[in-house]
N, C-alpha and C positions, 0 to 999 in steps of 0.2 A: 482513597482507594488507589491501589497500585495497578498500573497498566503496563503490560509488556507487549510492545508492538514488534512483530516479527515480519520482516520482508521475505517474500518467497525467494527461492534459490534461482540460479541462472536459468535462462530460457534458451531454447533452440531456435533463436531468431537472429538473423544477421544484424550486426551493428548498423544503426542508421535507419532501421525500419520502425515505423510508428505502429505499435501493436496494442496499446491501451487495453480495451475491454475484450479484445479477441482472445479466445481461449487457446493459447499457444502451448506447445509441448515444452517440457523441461529439458535442459541440456543433459548430456550423458553423465555429467559430473554430479547429478542429483544425489546418489547414495552417499558420496563423500561429503558434499556440502550439507546435506540433511543431517548426517551423523554429527557434524560440528555444531549445528544448531541445537540438536537434541542434547548434546553434552552440556552446552551452556544453559539450557533450560532445566536440566536434571536436578539442580539444587533448589529450584523454585517451587514453593507450594502454590499451585494454581487452582483456584476455586472454580473457574469457569473459562471456557475457550470459545472464541468466535472466529469465523473465517469468511473471507470473500468466497463467493460461490465458484470462482474460476479455479480450474483444476490445479494450477500451479501453487495455489495457497492451500487448497483442500488436501493435496497429497503431502505437503509438508506438515500440516496439522496432524494428519493420520500417522505419518512416520514418527512424529514426536509424541505419540500416544493419545491423541485427542480425536479418536474416530467419531465421537459424538459431538464434535464442535458444532455450534449453531452457525449456520450460514446466514449471511446478511448482505444483501445487495448494496447497502450503503458503504460497504468496505471495499468495493470494486475500484479498480484503477480508473483514471479519467477516460471518459468516452470521447474518442477522437473522430467520431462520425465518419465522414467521407474520406478521412485521411488514414483510417485503420488499414494496416498491412501494406502501406505504401512507403517507399523510401522518402525521407524528408526532402532529399535533393530532387525527387521526381514530382513533388506536389506543385501543381501550377495554379493553385487556388490563390487569388489575390489576398484572401484573409490570412494566409500564412504569414506574410510580412507584418500585418497588424498584430497577429498572435505573438510573433517574435518580439515586437515592441511593447506589448502589454499582455504577457502570458497569463497574468492573474485574472484579468477581466474579459479578455476576448475569447469567445468560444470557437472551437474548431467547427467548420461547416458541418451541420447536422449532428454536432456533438455538444460538449459542455465546456465551460471555462474552469479554471482552477478554483475560482471562488464558488462555483456550483458544487464542485467536489468537496470543498471545505464545508459547505453547508450540509452535505450528506453526512460528513464525519461529525459535525456538531450535533445533528439530529440523533445520530447513533449514540454519542456520548451522553446526551441528555436523556436518552431512553434507558440507560443502565440503572439498575437498582443499586443505589449508593450504599456502601459500607466501608467504614474506615479501615477495617482489617481484611478486606477482600482483595485478592489479586486475580486479575483477568488477563488472559493471553489473547492477542488479536493478530491473526495471521492475515497479512494484507500486502499492499503494494507500496512502491516508493513514493507515489504522490500522497498517499494517506500518511506515511511517515513524515513527510515534509510538513504537512498541515499540523500533525501532532506536535512536532518540534516548535512550531510557531504558537499554537494554541496552549500547549501545556508546558513547553520547555522555555518559553520566553525569548525565543530567537526571532529575528526578523526573517522575512522570506529570503533575502539575499544570503543571510548567514545559514539558513536551513538548506538551501540549495547547494551552498559551498561546502556543507558538512560531509559530502561524499557518501551518501547512504548506499552501501553496496548490497548486492544480492546476499541474502542470509543475515542481514544486519538485525540486531536486537536493540530496541530502545526501552529503557526502564524509565517511566514517567509516572507522576502521581497526579491525581485529580481531587480537588476539594470542592465540596458543595457549600 
């Protein structure tokens, strides 16, 4: 099965703000960025589309012609709990240093760890009706794309994080059962 993971476009959030599952607005550059994504997807025969319920993903899915994309909470960005919408530099939680030292396994206070997010993605992928010839578009977030690169692309987490997944990035991966 072919999977096309699409990261949402730029958001209207200051750099350095932890916004995770907060439903933030898109940047003013959305029309231009979304058009570039739509052009890249235009040659793909997509059988089904899924999207995170957050508006930054839903709006991109709709712009790209998938108004009926199935929303799925498992495709959301990581839940940063009490850190949501705070500047990383202003977070005084002692867990923040633990998180920096082990971002894969340490959960944000009141939130989740990267491995918990990975488990959500694994559950989503396991729930897909498998077909060798099917292509599925998945409008989602950077954290989910990182996990997809590791789970389906064979990268280590350090390689996946270093890959520089930008807003509007598209990953073509395949899944075999």
